[in-house]
C-alpha positions in Angstrom: 185.0 4.4 -170.5 188.4 4.2 -168.9 190.8 6.2 -170.4 189.3 8.7 -172.0 190.5 11.8 -171.7 186.9 13.8 -172.2 185.8 11.8 -168.9 188.7 11.5 -166.8 187.4 14.6 -164.5 183.6 13.4 -164.4 183.1 11.1 -161.5 179.6 10.2 -162.6 180.6 9.4 -166.2 178.1 6.6 -166.9 175.1 8.8 -165.6 176.3 11.7 -168.0 176.6 9.4 -171.1 173.5 7.6 -170.7 171.7 10.8 -169.7 173.5 12.5 -173.1 173.0 9.5 -175.5 169.2 9.3 -176.4 169.2 5.9 -178.5 171.8 3.9 -176.2 170.6 0.7 -175.3 174.0 -0.8 -173.0 177.1 0.5 -172.2 180.1 -1.1 -171.8 178.8 -4.3 -172.7 175.9 -4.3 -170.0 172.0 -3.4 -170.8 170.5 -0.8 -167.9 167.0 -0.9 -166.9 164.6 2.1 -167.5 164.8 3.1 -164.1 168.6 3.9 -164.5 167.7 5.5 -167.4 165.3 8.1 -165.8 168.0 8.4 -162.9 170.6 9.1 -165.3 168.9 11.8 -167.4 167.9 13.6 -164.0 171.2 14.0 -163.1 172.3 15.0 -166.3 169.4 17.7 -166.3 170.9 18.7 -163.0 174.7 18.6 -164.1 174.0 20.7 -167.2 172.6 23.3 -165.1 175.3 23.2 -162.4 178.2 23.1 -165.0 177.1 26.4 -166.5 176.4 27.9 -162.8 180.1 27.0 -162.7 181.2 28.3 -165.7 179.4 31.7 -164.7 180.2 32.0 -161.3 176.9 32.2 -160.0 174.9 30.2 -157.2 171.4 30.6 -159.2 169.3 31.5 -162.5 166.7 33.5 -163.5 163.6 31.5 -164.9 164.4 31.0 -169.0 167.7 32.9 -168.5 168.7 33.4 -172.3 172.5 32.7 -172.1 171.8 29.4 -170.3 169.4 28.7 -173.0 172.3 29.6 -175.8 174.7 27.5 -173.8 172.7 24.4 -173.2 171.2 24.3 -177.0 175.2 24.6 -177.9 176.9 22.5 -175.5 173.7 20.2 -174.5 170.9 19.8 -177.0 169.2 17.2 -175.3 169.0 19.3 -172.2 165.7 20.6 -174.3 164.1 17.3 -175.0 164.5 16.0 -171.5 163.3 19.3 -169.9 160.0 18.3 -171.8 160.0 14.5 -171.2 160.1 15.5 -167.1 158.9 19.0 -167.2 161.7 20.3 -165.1 162.3 23.4 -167.3 164.7 25.6 -165.3 163.0 24.7 -161.7 166.2 24.6 -160.2 164.4 23.5 -156.6 163.0 20.0 -158.8 166.3 19.3 -160.6 168.5 19.2 -157.1 
């Protein structure tokens, strides 16, 4: 992960990679447990939403915001699968 220009500004690169990559079983030669995957996926959900809010300069989203849906579909296609898995949807409180 070190030296990857896509991750230089991401403090939580490990969490983002594990959360984003559904079939990943190890990272940097280290296996991780189911609990870490769950935590990383939950972090990923939170980060996708907060990234969109930062991009738009807003502090909250309306439920089922179509602009956010388009953003998530284009930039983070796994977001919707994880919402279905964890039942998070667009619920801001559950993602804090």
